C-alpha positions as CSV (number, residue, x, y, z in Angstrom):
1,X,0.0,0.0,0.0
2,X,1.2,3.5,-0.8
3,X,-0.4,6.8,0.1
4,X,0.5,10.5,-0.3
5,X,-0.3,11.2,3.3
6,X,-0.4,8.5,6.1
7,X,-1.8,9.6,9.5
8,X,-0.9,7.3,12.4
9,X,-3.4,7.6,15.1
10,X,-7.2,7.8,14.8
11,X,-8.0,10.1,17.7
12,X,-8.8,13.8,17.6
13,X,-5.5,14.9,16.0
14,X,-5.5,12.2,13.3
15,X,-9.1,12.8,12.4
16,X,-8.7,16.6,12.3
17,X,-5.6,16.3,10.1
18,X,-7.5,14.3,7.5
19,X,-10.5,16.7,7.7
20,X,-8.3,19.8,7.4
21,X,-6.4,18.4,4.4
22,X,-9.6,17.8,2.5
23,X,-11.0,21.2,3.5
24,X,-7.8,22.7,2.1
25,X,-8.5,21.0,-1.2
26,X,-5.7,18.4,-0.9
27,X,-6.4,15.9,-3.7
28,X,-3.9,13.2,-3.0
29,X,-4.5,9.9,-1.2
30,X,-4.9,9.8,2.6
31,X,-4.9,6.9,5.0
32,X,-5.6,6.9,8.7
33,X,-4.1,4.0,10.7
34,X,-5.8,3.4,14.1
35,X,-5.0,0.6,16.6
36,X,-8.7,0.3,17.7
37,X,-11.5,-1.2,15.6
38,X,-13.6,2.0,15.9
39,X,-13.7,5.0,13.6
40,X,-12.3,8.2,15.2
41,X,-14.3,9.2,18.3
42,X,-14.1,11.8,21.1
43,X,-12.0,10.8,24.1
44,X,-13.1,13.2,26.9
45,X,-16.7,11.6,27.1
46,X,-15.1,8.3,28.1
47,X,-14.8,9.5,31.7
48,X,-17.8,11.7,31.5
49,X,-21.0,11.4,29.3
50,X,-20.2,8.0,27.8
51,X,-19.3,6.4,31.1
52,X,-22.3,7.8,32.8
53,X,-24.7,6.7,30.0
54,X,-25.7,10.2,28.9
55,X,-24.3,9.6,25.4
56,X,-24.3,6.4,23.3
57,X,-21.2,5.7,21.3
58,X,-22.6,6.9,18.0
59,X,-23.0,10.4,19.5
60,X,-19.3,10.6,20.3
61,X,-18.1,9.7,16.8
62,X,-16.1,12.6,15.4
63,X,-17.7,11.9,12.0
64,X,-19.9,9.1,10.7
65,X,-18.6,6.4,8.4
66,X,-20.1,8.0,5.3
67,X,-18.1,11.2,5.9
68,X,-14.8,9.4,5.5
69,X,-15.9,7.5,2.5
70,X,-17.2,10.6,0.7
71,X,-13.9,12.3,1.2
72,X,-11.8,9.3,0.1
73,X,-10.0,8.9,3.4
74,X,-8.9,5.3,3.8
75,X,-9.5,4.0,7.3
76,X,-7.0,1.2,8.2
77,X,-8.3,0.2,11.6
78,X,-7.2,-2.4,14.2
79,X,-3.6,-2.0,13.1
80,X,-0.7,-1.0,15.2
81,X,2.4,0.6,13.7
82,X,5.6,-1.1,15.0
83,X,8.4,0.5,13.0
84,X,9.1,3.4,10.7
85,X,11.7,3.6,7.9
86,X,12.4,7.3,7.2
87,X,14.7,6.5,4.3
88,X,12.3,4.3,2.5
89,X,9.4,6.4,3.5
90,X,7.5,3.4,4.8
91,X,6.2,1.9,8.0
92,X,5.3,-1.6,9.2
93,X,2.4,-2.8,11.2
94,X,2.1,-5.6,13.7
95,X,0.2,-7.7,11.2
96,X,3.1,-7.7,8.8
97,X,1.9,-5.0,6.3
98,X,4.2,-2.4,4.8
99,X,2.7,0.9,4.0
100,X,4.5,3.6,2.0
101,X,4.0,7.3,2.5
102,X,4.9,10.6,0.9
103,X,4.4,12.5,4.2
104,X,3.6,11.0,7.6
105,X,1.6,12.6,10.4
106,X,2.2,11.0,13.8
107,X,-0.9,11.4,16.0
108,X,-0.7,8.5,18.3
109,X,-1.3,10.2,21.7
110,X,-0.2,7.9,24.5
111,X,-1.0,4.9,26.6
112,X,-2.2,5.1,30.2
113,X,0.6,5.0,32.7
114,X,0.4,1.8,34.8
115,X,0.8,2.0,38.5
116,X,4.2,0.5,39.4
117,X,3.2,-1.9,42.1
118,X,2.1,-5.6,42.5
119,X,-1.4,-6.3,41.4
120,X,-1.7,-3.8,38.7
121,X,-2.7,-6.5,36.2
122,X,-5.6,-8.0,38.3
123,X,-9.0,-8.2,36.8
124,X,-11.0,-5.2,37.9
125,X,-8.0,-2.8,37.7
126,X,-8.7,-0.3,34.9
127,X,-7.4,2.7,33.0
128,X,-9.5,5.1,30.9
129,X,-8.2,5.7,27.4
130,X,-10.3,3.8,25.0
131,X,-13.9,2.8,24.4
132,X,-13.0,-0.7,25.3
133,X,-11.7,0.5,28.7
134,X,-14.9,2.3,29.4
135,X,-17.0,-0.7,28.3
136,X,-15.1,-3.1,30.5
137,X,-15.8,-0.9,33.5
138,X,-19.4,-0.5,32.7
139,X,-19.7,-4.3,32.3
140,X,-18.4,-4.8,35.9
141,X,-20.4,-2.1,37.7
142,X,-23.2,-4.3,38.9
143,X,-20.7,-6.2,41.0
144,X,-19.1,-3.2,42.5
145,X,-20.0,-1.9,46.0
146,X,-16.8,0.2,46.5
147,X,-14.3,1.5,44.0
148,X,-10.9,3.0,44.5
149,X,-9.7,5.7,42.2
150,X,-5.9,6.3,42.2
151,X,-5.0,9.7,41.0
152,X,-6.6,13.1,41.7
153,X,-6.2,14.6,38.2
154,X,-9.1,15.3,35.9
155,X,-9.5,11.7,34.7
156,X,-9.6,10.4,38.3
157,X,-12.0,13.1,39.5
158,X,-14.4,12.7,36.6
159,X,-14.5,8.9,37.0
160,X,-15.1,9.4,40.8
161,X,-18.0,11.8,40.0
162,X,-19.6,9.3,37.7
163,X,-19.2,6.4,40.1
164,X,-20.7,8.5,42.9
165,X,-23.7,9.3,40.7
166,X,-24.1,5.5,40.2
167,X,-24.4,5.2,43.9
168,X,-21.1,3.5,44.5
169,X,-18.9,4.0,47.5
170,X,-15.8,5.7,46.2
171,X,-12.3,6.3,47.7
172,X,-10.1,8.6,45.8
173,X,-6.3,8.4,46.5
174,X,-4.0,11.3,45.7
175,X,-0.3,11.0,46.4
176,X,0.3,14.7,46.7
177,X,-1.2,17.1,49.3
178,X,-4.1,18.2,47.1
179,X,-5.9,17.2,43.9
180,X,-5.1,18.8,40.6
181,X,-1.8,19.9,42.1
182,X,0.0,19.8,38.8
183,X,-2.5,21.8,36.8
184,X,-4.3,24.3,39.1
185,X,-3.9,26.5,42.1
186,X,-4.8,25.7,45.7
187,X,-8.3,27.4,45.7
188,X,-9.5,25.2,42.9
189,X,-8.0,22.1,44.4
190,X,-9.7,22.7,47.8
191,X,-13.0,23.5,46.1
192,X,-13.1,20.2,44.2
193,X,-12.0,18.2,47.3
194,X,-14.9,19.7,49.2
195,X,-17.4,19.1,46.3
196,X,-16.4,15.4,46.0
197,X,-16.6,14.9,49.8
198,X,-20.0,16.5,49.8
199,X,-21.1,13.9,47.2
200,X,-19.8,11.1,49.4
201,X,-16.4,10.5,47.9
202,X,-13.7,9.7,50.5
203,X,-10.8,11.9,49.3
204,X,-7.5,10.9,50.8
205,X,-4.4,13.1,50.3
206,X,-0.8,12.2,50.7
207,X,-1.9,8.7,50.1
208,X,0.9,6.2,49.3
209,X,-0.2,2.9,47.7
210,X,1.8,-0.2,48.5
211,X,0.1,-2.7,46.2
212,X,-3.2,-3.9,44.8
213,X,-4.5,-7.1,46.4
214,X,-6.5,-9.9,45.1
215,X,-6.3,-13.4,43.6
216,X,-7.1,-13.1,40.0
217,X,-9.6,-10.3,40.7
218,X,-9.0,-7.2,42.7
219,X,-10.2,-7.3,46.3
220,X,-8.5,-4.2,47.8
221,X,-5.7,-1.6,47.8
222,X,-3.0,-1.9,50.5
223,X,-1.5,1.4,51.6
224,X,2.0,1.9,52.8
225,X,0.8,2.3,56.4
226,X,-0.6,-1.2,56.2
227,X,-4.3,-0.4,55.9
228,X,-6.3,-2.1,53.2
229,X,-9.1,-0.4,51.4
230,X,-11.7,-3.0,50.2
231,X,-12.5,-2.6,46.5
232,X,-14.2,-4.5,43.7
233,X,-12.9,-2.0,41.1
234,X,-9.8,0.2,40.9
235,X,-9.4,3.0,38.3
236,X,-5.9,4.3,37.8
237,X,-5.6,7.8,36.4
238,X,-2.0,8.9,36.7
239,X,-1.2,10.2,33.3
240,X,0.0,8.8,30.0
241,X,3.2,7.6,28.4
242,X,3.5,9.2,24.9
243,X,3.3,6.6,22.2
244,X,6.4,7.5,20.2
245,X,8.7,4.4,20.4
246,X,8.8,3.7,16.6
247,X,9.7,7.3,15.8
248,X,12.4,7.4,18.5
249,X,13.8,4.1,17.3
250,X,13.9,5.5,13.8
251,X,16.1,8.4,15.0
252,X,13.7,11.1,15.8
253,X,14.7,13.5,18.5
254,X,12.7,13.4,21.7
255,X,12.2,11.6,25.0
256,X,9.1,12.6,26.8
257,X,7.3,12.7,23.5
258,X,8.8,13.4,20.0
259,X,10.4,16.8,19.6
260,X,8.8,19.1,16.9
261,X,9.5,22.6,15.6
262,X,7.1,25.5,15.2
263,X,5.4,23.7,12.3
264,X,5.2,20.4,14.1
265,X,7.9,18.9,12.0
266,X,10.0,16.2,13.6
267,X,13.8,15.8,13.0
268,X,13.0,13.1,10.4
269,X,12.2,14.1,6.8
270,X,8.6,14.4,5.8
271,X,7.3,13.4,9.3
272,X,5.1,15.6,11.5
273,X,3.9,14.9,15.0
274,X,0.8,16.4,16.7
275,X,-1.3,16.2,19.8
276,X,-0.5,14.6,23.1
277,X,2.8,13.0,21.9
278,X,4.3,16.2,20.4
279,X,6.9,17.9,22.5
280,X,6.9,21.5,21.4
281,X,8.0,25.0,22.5
282,X,4.9,26.8,23.6
283,X,4.6,30.6,24.0
284,X,2.1,30.1,26.9
285,X,4.7,28.1,28.8
286,X,7.5,30.7,28.3
287,X,8.6,28.8,25.2
288,X,9.6,25.8,27.3
289,X,9.2,22.4,25.5
290,X,6.0,20.8,26.8
291,X,3.4,18.2,25.8
292,X,-0.2,19.4,25.9
293,X,-2.8,16.7,26.5
294,X,-5.9,18.4,25.2
295,X,-8.4,18.3,22.3
296,X,-7.6,21.9,21.5
297,X,-3.9,21.2,21.0
298,X,-4.5,18.1,18.9
299,X,-7.0,19.9,16.7
300,X,-5.0,23.1,16.3
301,X,-1.7,21.3,15.5
302,X,-3.5,19.1,13.0
303,X,-4.9,22.1,11.2
304,X,-1.5,23.8,11.2
305,X,0.1,20.7,9.6
306,X,-2.5,20.5,6.9
307,X,-1.9,24.1,6.0
308,X,1.8,23.5,6.1
309,X,1.5,20.6,3.7
310,X,-0.6,22.8,1.4
311,X,2.3,25.4,1.3
312,X,1.4,27.9,3.9
313,X,4.2,29.2,6.2
314,X,2.6,29.4,9.6
315,X,3.8,28.8,13.2
316,X,1.9,27.1,16.0
317,X,0.7,29.8,18.4
318,X,-2.7,28.7,19.8
319,X,-3.9,29.6,23.3
320,X,-4.4,26.4,25.3
321,X,-7.8,25.6,26.7
322,X,-9.4,22.7,28.6
323,X,-12.6,21.7,30.2
324,X,-13.9,19.2,32.8
325,X,-17.4,18.2,33.8
326,X,-18.0,16.9,37.3
327,X,-21.5,16.7,38.9
328,X,-23.2,19.9,37.8
329,X,-19.9,21.8,37.6
330,X,-18.4,22.9,34.3
331,X,-14.7,23.9,34.7
332,X,-13.3,25.8,31.7
333,X,-9.6,26.7,31.7
334,X,-7.7,29.1,29.3
335,X,-3.9,29.4,29.4
336,X,-1.4,27.5,31.5
337,X,-1.1,28.3,35.2
338,X,2.2,26.5,35.7
339,X,4.8,28.8,37.2
340,X,2.2,31.4,38.5
341,X,3.3,33.6,41.4
342,X,-0.2,34.9,42.3
343,X,-3.7,33.4,42.2
344,X,-6.6,35.8,42.6
345,X,-10.0,34.4,43.6
346,X,-12.8,36.1,41.7
347,X,-16.2,35.3,43.2
348,X,-17.3,33.0,46.0
349,X,-16.7,29.3,45.7
350,X,-19.6,28.8,48.2
351,X,-21.9,30.0,45.4
352,X,-20.4,27.3,43.1
353,X,-19.6,30.0,40.4
354,X,-16.2,31.6,40.5
355,X,-12.9,32.0,38.8
356,X,-9.2,31.8,39.7
357,X,-7.0,34.2,37.8
358,X,-3.3,33.3,37.6
359,X,-0.6,35.9,37.2
360,X,3.1,35.8,36.7
361,X,5.2,39.0,37.1
362,X,1.9,40.9,37.2
363,X,0.6,39.5,33.9
364,X,-2.4,37.2,33.5
365,X,-1.3,33.8,32.3
366,X,-4.4,31.6,32.9
367,X,-7.9,31.4,34.3
368,X,-9.8,28.5,35.8
369,X,-13.6,29.3,35.6
370,X,-16.1,27.2,37.4
371,X,-19.7,27.7,36.2
372,X,-18.4,31.1,35.0
373,X,-18.5,31.1,31.2
374,X,-18.5,34.9,30.9
375,X,-15.2,35.0,32.7
376,X,-13.8,32.3,30.5
377,X,-14.8,34.0,27.3
378,X,-13.8,37.5,28.3
379,X,-10.6,36.4,30.1
380,X,-9.2,34.9,27.0
381,X,-7.9,38.2,25.8
382,X,-6.1,38.8,29.1
383,X,-4.2,35.6,28.6
384,X,-3.4,35.9,24.9
385,X,-2.1,39.5,25.3
386,X,-0.5,38.9,28.7
387,X,-2.2,41.9,30.1
388,X,-1.6,43.4,33.6
389,X,-5.0,44.5,35.0
390,X,-5.4,45.9,38.5
391,X,-5.4,42.9,40.9
392,X,-8.2,44.6,43.0
393,X,-10.4,44.9,39.9
394,X,-9.6,41.3,38.9
395,X,-10.9,40.1,42.3
396,X,-14.2,42.1,41.9
397,X,-16.6,39.7,40.2
398,X,-19.0,42.7,39.5
399,X,-16.4,44.1,37.1
400,X,-16.6,42.3,33.7
401,X,-13.3,41.1,32.6
402,X,-13.8,42.7,29.2
403,X,-13.5,46.1,30.9
404,X,-10.0,45.1,32.1
405,X,-8.8,44.2,28.7
């Protein structure tokens, strides 16, 4: 098989790359290789609406089957790429196929990080990355009285919220001294800890796991202090490992992801990388190399690569944004709060509608907005332009943020 463009990865980035190429009137052949049997689908609902039953799978498909057929995008599903030959411009899959490419877009994301302790392979221990992961958890729910969620990031908190809504007893374990410690300031962390506890979730901080117990199937989680938390299900949400081994083995620069330039080009000829696995210098992180695990980043980088292939000379400069749904709370984030030296609380968390504005050297670098969509929309300009509003005015929720821009 030979294609003008081969896209490895059938997630948000891979799908958007194919869509953007056809929108830009690219007339060559395109193939998308995915290691799952499904057509490209949205990932965030796996720990939210799909897991809770609010959305059936067809509603989270990025596009229906007819869309790809009409645009002559070849879907090579249930195939895993195991090696890349940048000289021959070809790749090999686990089933022995060799596929040639003119240009290659690597959009593989990552695999869930496994917890490094005994018992991590027991039946009933889950990660949340694919539809199959979510389906396995749903199939076991009837036999679950108590679940343990390891990891207090967004995936863990969202899974805990859904389990609590299902009426399960939930214990959430976070190794650090607060949830969301790597991505948010303390006011937001404490708010979500209180919300989960109010919904019956047993949130335990500074929690050190010794091992997962059980014979064949999980029965509990043993902590380093010797206590055992009974559990019929364990969900591990402690991040991902970027899926870049074939590129690194082929000589691409990288480590924690594959390194790309301002146009998402890797160090290998005619190979781009986008999305969760792309290590790129980001203006909103003071030009430090980072990986951004977000739908926004995957889609924007995919669109940039499509335009680059079509001859436009552009550089990636999109403002990061994220969201999380837990209970009746909608969190919307714009910018990156990492490295902030001031966090201004705007509004009252007791009213369950507020924002946290993050500053560095007096300039706004990010906002976390809980049930505060106006702040999210109006605060975007503050982040993009790195503005320095009066801190007292920022803290006054009666002052619209657009007036401070």
